[in-house]
A tleap script that builds the chain and sets N, CA, C and O, in Angstrom:
source leaprc.protein.ff14SB
mol = sequence {
  NMET ARG HIE LEU GLN ARG THR ILE LYS ALA
  VAL ILE TYR GLU GLY ASP GLU SER GLY TYR
  VAL GLY SER CYS PHE ASP LEU PRO VAL VAL
  THR GLN GLY LYS THR LEU ASP GLU VAL VAL
  SER ASN LEU LYS GLU ALA ILE GLU LEU HIE
  PHE GLU GLY GLU ASP PRO ALA GLU MET GLY
  TYR VAL GLU ASN PRO ALA ILE LEU ILE THR
  TYR GLU VAL ASP ALA VAL TYR ALA ARG CALA
}
set mol.1.N position { 12.679 7.499 23.756 }
set mol.1.CA position { 11.270 8.092 22.379 }
set mol.1.C position { 11.718 7.318 21.725 }
set mol.1.O position { 12.910 7.117 21.491 }
set mol.2.N position { 10.448 6.568 21.193 }
set mol.2.CA position { 10.701 5.735 20.015 }
set mol.2.C position { 10.024 6.269 18.438 }
set mol.2.O position { 8.952 6.702 18.016 }
set mol.3.N position { 11.243 5.969 17.964 }
set mol.3.CA position { 10.481 6.988 16.688 }
set mol.3.C position { 9.186 6.353 15.584 }
set mol.3.O position { 9.309 5.218 15.123 }
set mol.4.N position { 8.250 7.021 15.319 }
set mol.4.CA position { 7.319 7.065 14.746 }
set mol.4.C position { 7.315 7.095 13.552 }
set mol.4.O position { 8.006 8.035 13.159 }
set mol.5.N position { 6.610 6.183 12.270 }
set mol.5.CA position { 6.677 6.157 10.981 }
set mol.5.C position { 5.859 7.309 10.677 }
set mol.5.O position { 5.078 7.609 11.580 }
set mol.6.N position { 5.840 7.794 9.983 }
set mol.6.CA position { 4.974 9.455 9.123 }
set mol.6.C position { 3.755 8.493 7.946 }
set mol.6.O position { 2.607 8.762 7.593 }
set mol.7.N position { 4.782 7.191 7.580 }
set mol.7.CA position { 4.813 6.325 6.207 }
set mol.7.C position { 5.151 5.145 6.186 }
set mol.7.O position { 6.075 4.373 6.439 }
set mol.8.N position { 3.297 5.282 5.501 }
set mol.8.CA position { 3.588 3.854 5.608 }
set mol.8.C position { 3.487 3.841 3.705 }
set mol.8.O position { 2.774 4.463 2.918 }
set mol.9.N position { 4.693 2.701 3.505 }
set mol.9.CA position { 4.778 2.173 2.167 }
set mol.9.C position { 4.039 0.998 1.401 }
set mol.9.O position { 3.772 -0.129 1.817 }
set mol.10.N position { 3.737 1.677 -0.058 }
set mol.10.CA position { 2.609 0.293 0.313 }
set mol.10.C position { 3.717 0.474 -2.101 }
set mol.10.O position { 4.259 1.385 -2.726 }
set mol.11.N position { 3.447 -0.789 -2.337 }
set mol.11.CA position { 3.392 -0.445 -3.981 }
set mol.11.C position { 2.012 -1.260 -4.938 }
set mol.11.O position { 0.910 -1.518 -4.453 }
set mol.12.N position { 2.378 -1.509 -6.165 }
set mol.12.CA position { 1.059 -1.648 -6.733 }
set mol.12.C position { 1.399 -2.710 -7.970 }
set mol.12.O position { 2.398 -2.462 -8.645 }
set mol.13.N position { 0.929 -3.401 -8.158 }
set mol.13.CA position { 1.546 -4.326 -9.256 }
set mol.13.C position { 0.548 -4.635 -10.526 }
set mol.13.O position { -0.596 -4.825 -10.114 }
set mol.14.N position { 0.631 -4.711 -11.566 }
set mol.14.CA position { 0.475 -6.104 -12.597 }
set mol.14.C position { -0.348 -6.873 -11.749 }
set mol.14.O position { 0.216 -6.920 -10.656 }
set mol.15.N position { -1.589 -7.603 -11.721 }
set mol.15.CA position { -1.163 -8.652 -11.379 }
set mol.15.C position { -1.785 -9.982 -12.239 }
set mol.15.O position { -2.536 -9.866 -13.208 }
set mol.16.N position { -1.324 -11.228 -11.689 }
set mol.16.CA position { -1.152 -11.801 -12.545 }
set mol.16.C position { -2.250 -12.058 -14.430 }
set mol.16.O position { -2.155 -11.825 -15.635 }
set mol.17.N position { -3.442 -12.862 -13.088 }
set mol.17.CA position { -4.621 -12.741 -14.452 }
set mol.17.C position { -5.321 -11.491 -14.722 }
set mol.17.O position { -5.785 -11.527 -15.862 }
set mol.18.N position { -5.591 -10.339 -14.084 }
set mol.18.CA position { -6.051 -9.183 -14.589 }
set mol.18.C position { -5.967 -7.911 -13.619 }
set mol.18.O position { -5.343 -8.189 -12.594 }
set mol.19.N position { -6.481 -6.439 -13.674 }
set mol.19.CA position { -6.681 -6.214 -12.637 }
set mol.19.C position { -5.214 -5.875 -12.053 }
set mol.19.O position { -4.279 -6.141 -12.809 }
set mol.20.N position { -4.913 -5.326 -10.813 }
set mol.20.CA position { -3.597 -5.345 -9.904 }
set mol.20.C position { -3.277 -5.040 -8.278 }
set mol.20.O position { -4.002 -4.317 -7.595 }
set mol.21.N position { -2.422 -5.516 -7.922 }
set mol.21.CA position { -2.937 -5.867 -6.857 }
set mol.21.C position { -2.108 -4.427 -6.087 }
set mol.21.O position { -1.178 -3.823 -6.622 }
set mol.22.N position { -2.624 -4.133 -4.920 }
set mol.22.CA position { -1.869 -3.296 -3.949 }
set mol.22.C position { -1.048 -4.304 -2.761 }
set mol.22.O position { -1.511 -5.430 -2.582 }
set mol.23.N position { 0.003 -3.927 -2.073 }
set mol.23.CA position { 0.751 -4.763 -0.715 }
set mol.23.C position { 1.622 -3.707 0.162 }
set mol.23.O position { 2.675 -3.235 -0.267 }
set mol.24.N position { 1.258 -3.492 1.007 }
set mol.24.CA position { 2.375 -2.651 2.197 }
set mol.24.C position { 3.651 -3.075 2.556 }
set mol.24.O position { 3.505 -3.960 3.399 }
set mol.25.N position { 4.596 -2.918 2.377 }
set mol.25.CA position { 5.959 -3.464 2.291 }
set mol.25.C position { 5.646 -3.568 4.267 }
set mol.25.O position { 5.698 -4.762 4.563 }
set mol.26.N position { 5.423 -2.875 5.275 }
set mol.26.CA position { 6.148 -3.507 6.492 }
set mol.26.C position { 5.281 -4.064 7.137 }
set mol.26.O position { 5.591 -4.589 8.207 }
set mol.27.N position { 3.122 -4.130 6.371 }
set mol.27.CA position { 2.162 -4.076 7.381 }
set mol.27.C position { 1.552 -5.559 6.227 }
set mol.27.O position { 1.821 -5.756 5.042 }
set mol.28.N position { 0.591 -6.457 7.273 }
set mol.28.CA position { 0.353 -7.108 6.416 }
set mol.28.C position { -1.028 -7.250 5.740 }
set mol.28.O position { -1.991 -8.006 5.868 }
set mol.29.N position { -0.612 -5.890 4.738 }
set mol.29.CA position { -1.711 -5.950 4.471 }
set mol.29.C position { -1.714 -6.232 2.407 }
set mol.29.O position { -0.627 -5.846 1.976 }
set mol.30.N position { -2.182 -6.503 1.823 }
set mol.30.CA position { -2.494 -7.286 0.378 }
set mol.30.C position { -4.266 -7.021 -0.098 }
set mol.30.O position { -5.270 -7.425 0.488 }
set mol.31.N position { -4.150 -6.145 -1.449 }
set mol.31.CA position { -5.335 -6.042 -1.626 }
set mol.31.C position { -5.307 -5.921 -2.829 }
set mol.31.O position { -4.238 -5.442 -3.208 }
set mol.32.N position { -6.566 -6.315 -4.247 }
set mol.32.CA position { -6.418 -5.813 -5.478 }
set mol.32.C position { -7.365 -5.281 -6.014 }
set mol.32.O position { -8.148 -4.867 -5.159 }
set mol.33.N position { -7.778 -5.026 -7.304 }
set mol.33.CA position { -8.676 -3.878 -7.798 }
set mol.33.C position { -8.770 -3.470 -9.669 }
set mol.33.O position { -7.875 -2.891 -10.284 }
set mol.34.N position { -9.703 -3.814 -10.092 }
set mol.34.CA position { -9.878 -3.793 -11.786 }
set mol.34.C position { -9.179 -2.980 -11.676 }
set mol.34.O position { -8.196 -3.250 -12.366 }
set mol.35.N position { -9.074 -2.161 -11.242 }
set mol.35.CA position { -8.517 -0.632 -11.756 }
set mol.35.C position { -7.368 0.271 -11.135 }
set mol.35.O position { -6.994 -0.380 -10.160 }
set mol.36.N position { -6.944 0.929 -11.170 }
set mol.36.CA position { -6.451 2.292 -10.025 }
set mol.36.C position { -5.845 2.105 -9.408 }
set mol.36.O position { -4.819 1.709 -8.853 }
set mol.37.N position { -7.619 2.889 -9.742 }
set mol.37.CA position { -8.087 4.125 -8.756 }
set mol.37.C position { -9.127 2.702 -7.529 }
set mol.37.O position { -9.273 2.941 -6.330 }
set mol.38.N position { -9.739 1.248 -8.244 }
set mol.38.CA position { -10.170 0.542 -7.088 }
set mol.38.C position { -8.546 -0.060 -5.833 }
set mol.38.O position { -8.172 0.036 -4.664 }
set mol.39.N position { -8.249 -0.481 -6.769 }
set mol.39.CA position { -6.816 -0.666 -5.800 }
set mol.39.C position { -6.779 0.414 -4.710 }
set mol.39.O position { -7.224 0.406 -3.562 }
set mol.40.N position { -6.103 1.363 -5.427 }
set mol.40.CA position { -5.917 2.910 -3.999 }
set mol.40.C position { -6.898 2.591 -3.085 }
set mol.40.O position { -6.725 2.269 -1.910 }
set mol.41.N position { -7.882 2.691 -3.654 }
set mol.41.CA position { -8.875 2.998 -2.549 }
set mol.41.C position { -9.610 1.465 -1.400 }
set mol.41.O position { -10.275 1.421 -0.364 }
set mol.42.N position { -8.996 0.416 -2.353 }
set mol.42.CA position { -9.091 -0.342 -1.766 }
set mol.42.C position { -7.920 -0.346 -0.323 }
set mol.42.O position { -8.208 -0.482 0.866 }
set mol.43.N position { -6.304 -0.110 -1.074 }
set mol.43.CA position { -5.629 -0.278 0.286 }
set mol.43.C position { -5.735 0.196 0.895 }
set mol.43.O position { -5.433 -0.140 2.040 }
set mol.44.N position { -6.429 1.750 0.477 }
set mol.44.CA position { -6.691 2.595 1.728 }
set mol.44.C position { -7.046 1.752 2.450 }
set mol.44.O position { -6.338 1.210 3.299 }
set mol.45.N position { -9.124 1.324 2.034 }
set mol.45.CA position { -9.706 0.981 3.430 }
set mol.45.C position { -8.990 -0.053 4.253 }
set mol.45.O position { -9.305 -0.075 5.443 }
set mol.46.N position { -7.753 -1.230 3.692 }
set mol.46.CA position { -7.582 -2.161 4.071 }
set mol.46.C position { -6.517 -2.279 5.007 }
set mol.46.O position { -6.349 -3.356 5.580 }
set mol.47.N position { -5.526 -0.979 5.307 }
set mol.47.CA position { -5.451 -0.264 6.645 }
set mol.47.C position { -5.606 0.889 7.603 }
set mol.47.O position { -4.865 1.438 8.418 }
set mol.48.N position { -6.885 1.052 7.187 }
set mol.48.CA position { -7.565 1.948 7.903 }
set mol.48.C position { -8.298 -0.034 8.666 }
set mol.48.O position { -8.267 -0.283 9.871 }
set mol.49.N position { -8.818 -1.022 7.645 }
set mol.49.CA position { -9.210 -2.390 8.601 }
set mol.49.C position { -8.277 -2.456 9.829 }
set mol.49.O position { -8.565 -2.329 11.019 }
set mol.50.N position { -7.132 -2.680 9.262 }
set mol.50.CA position { -5.735 -3.612 9.786 }
set mol.50.C position { -5.293 -1.952 11.001 }
set mol.50.O position { -4.217 -2.001 11.597 }
set mol.51.N position { -5.883 -1.133 11.131 }
set mol.51.CA position { -5.291 -0.264 12.679 }
set mol.51.C position { -6.921 -0.225 13.249 }
set mol.51.O position { -6.728 0.260 14.364 }
set mol.52.N position { -8.328 -0.434 13.156 }
set mol.52.CA position { -8.938 -0.088 13.459 }
set mol.52.C position { -9.043 -1.134 15.347 }
set mol.52.O position { -8.910 -2.322 15.641 }
set mol.53.N position { -9.310 0.016 16.087 }
set mol.53.CA position { -9.181 -0.639 16.984 }
set mol.53.C position { -8.348 -0.363 17.572 }
set mol.53.O position { -8.573 -0.276 18.780 }
set mol.54.N position { -6.712 -0.024 17.017 }
set mol.54.CA position { -5.815 -0.391 17.380 }
set mol.54.C position { -4.784 0.819 17.897 }
set mol.54.O position { -5.514 0.609 16.929 }
set mol.55.N position { -4.170 1.523 18.223 }
set mol.55.CA position { -3.477 2.022 18.643 }
set mol.55.C position { -1.327 1.743 17.618 }
set mol.55.O position { -0.299 1.082 17.764 }
set mol.56.N position { -1.846 2.672 16.826 }
set mol.56.CA position { -0.869 3.520 15.709 }
set mol.56.C position { 0.605 3.344 17.097 }
set mol.56.O position { 1.427 2.446 17.276 }
set mol.57.N position { 0.448 4.186 17.561 }
set mol.57.CA position { 1.965 3.505 18.113 }
set mol.57.C position { 1.933 3.086 18.910 }
set mol.57.O position { 2.198 3.689 19.950 }
set mol.58.N position { 1.564 1.715 18.881 }
set mol.58.CA position { 2.184 0.092 19.456 }
set mol.58.C position { 2.306 -0.184 18.117 }
set mol.58.O position { 3.018 -1.187 18.073 }
set mol.59.N position { 2.055 0.093 17.165 }
set mol.59.CA position { 2.698 -0.870 15.594 }
set mol.59.C position { 3.704 0.076 15.067 }
set mol.59.O position { 4.175 -0.103 13.944 }
set mol.60.N position { 4.052 1.041 15.785 }
set mol.60.CA position { 5.273 1.926 15.413 }
set mol.60.C position { 5.178 3.487 14.180 }
set mol.60.O position { 6.078 4.211 13.756 }
set mol.61.N position { 3.730 3.499 13.944 }
set mol.61.CA position { 3.206 4.492 13.380 }
set mol.61.C position { 2.322 5.852 13.987 }
set mol.61.O position { 1.485 5.712 14.879 }
set mol.62.N position { 2.625 7.113 13.393 }
set mol.62.CA position { 1.490 8.605 14.357 }
set mol.62.C position { 0.303 7.511 13.873 }
set mol.62.O position { 0.004 6.392 13.458 }
set mol.63.N position { -0.182 9.139 14.396 }
set mol.63.CA position { -1.897 9.353 14.376 }
set mol.63.C position { -1.712 9.205 13.078 }
set mol.63.O position { -0.609 9.451 12.589 }
set mol.64.N position { -2.757 8.784 12.320 }
set mol.64.CA position { -3.271 8.890 10.601 }
set mol.64.C position { -1.688 9.136 9.912 }
set mol.64.O position { -1.086 10.188 9.699 }
set mol.65.N position { -1.382 8.020 9.717 }
set mol.65.CA position { 0.550 8.369 8.596 }
set mol.65.C position { 0.038 8.244 7.394 }
set mol.65.O position { -0.546 7.194 7.124 }
set mol.66.N position { 0.149 9.301 6.401 }
set mol.66.CA position { 0.453 8.935 5.301 }
set mol.66.C position { 0.999 7.545 4.138 }
set mol.66.O position { 2.071 6.959 4.290 }
set mol.67.N position { 0.247 7.306 3.293 }
set mol.67.CA position { 0.127 6.590 2.637 }
set mol.67.C position { 0.812 6.727 1.342 }
set mol.67.O position { 0.369 7.438 0.440 }
set mol.68.N position { 2.716 5.522 1.194 }
set mol.68.CA position { 3.277 6.265 -0.008 }
set mol.68.C position { 3.324 5.155 -1.322 }
set mol.68.O position { 4.059 4.167 -1.308 }
set mol.69.N position { 2.249 5.561 -2.649 }
set mol.69.CA position { 2.289 3.978 -2.929 }
set mol.69.C position { 3.134 4.770 -4.253 }
set mol.69.O position { 3.159 5.918 -4.696 }
set mol.70.N position { 3.976 3.112 -4.692 }
set mol.70.CA position { 4.619 2.840 -5.431 }
set mol.70.C position { 4.308 2.016 -6.857 }
set mol.70.O position { 3.999 0.878 -6.506 }
set mol.71.N position { 4.268 2.094 -8.070 }
set mol.71.CA position { 3.519 1.487 -8.879 }
set mol.71.C position { 4.700 0.661 -9.972 }
set mol.71.O position { 4.945 1.413 -10.916 }
set mol.72.N position { 5.202 -0.207 -10.037 }
set mol.72.CA position { 6.306 -1.115 -9.997 }
set mol.72.C position { 5.233 -1.119 -11.847 }
set mol.72.O position { 4.004 -1.083 -11.912 }
set mol.73.N position { 6.152 -1.171 -13.014 }
set mol.73.CA position { 6.354 -1.301 -14.644 }
set mol.73.C position { 7.133 -1.999 -15.042 }
set mol.73.O position { 8.219 -2.187 -14.494 }
set mol.74.N position { 6.606 -2.749 -16.490 }
set mol.74.CA position { 7.942 -3.339 -16.371 }
set mol.74.C position { 8.707 -2.605 -17.325 }
set mol.74.O position { 8.203 -2.250 -18.390 }
set mol.75.N position { 9.978 -2.333 -16.996 }
set mol.75.CA position { 10.617 -1.756 -18.490 }
set mol.75.C position { 10.457 -1.690 -19.952 }
set mol.75.O position { 10.088 -2.680 -20.583 }
set mol.76.N position { 10.684 -0.719 -20.438 }
set mol.76.CA position { 10.509 -1.149 -22.011 }
set mol.76.C position { 11.885 -0.090 -22.968 }
set mol.76.O position { 12.270 1.079 -22.968 }
set mol.77.N position { 12.222 -1.379 -23.681 }
set mol.77.CA position { 13.431 -0.905 -24.063 }
set mol.77.C position { 13.193 -0.140 -26.127 }
set mol.77.O position { 12.157 -0.652 -26.551 }
set mol.78.N position { 13.446 0.229 -26.565 }
set mol.78.CA position { 13.633 1.040 -27.996 }
set mol.78.C position { 14.411 -0.223 -28.507 }
set mol.78.O position { 15.060 -1.166 -28.056 }
set mol.79.N position { 13.988 0.279 -29.680 }
set mol.79.CA position { 14.539 -1.030 -30.447 }
set mol.79.C position { 14.937 -0.468 -32.089 }
set mol.79.O position { 14.016 0.068 -32.705 }
set mol.80.N position { 15.945 -0.561 -32.599 }
set mol.80.CA position { 16.403 0.708 -33.693 }
set mol.80.C position { 15.848 0.001 -35.160 }
set mol.80.O position { 15.985 0.601 -36.226 }
savepdb mol mol.pdb
quit
């Protein structure tokens, strides 16, 4: 029996020009948005569209997997 993933892992980071970019690690899904709320909403919609009409198990996922999103930030160092 094949183990199915329960979580889709994604990362959000600041775009080069402006706004934010959201990208999945194991799915070919990338999107963007002007705000964090917009990019999260767009990411969820893009994932739904990716799975539309497909059997999630064939892609290695359970039905209705959770989405785990990490937000990348630049390191800031205190100056003395």
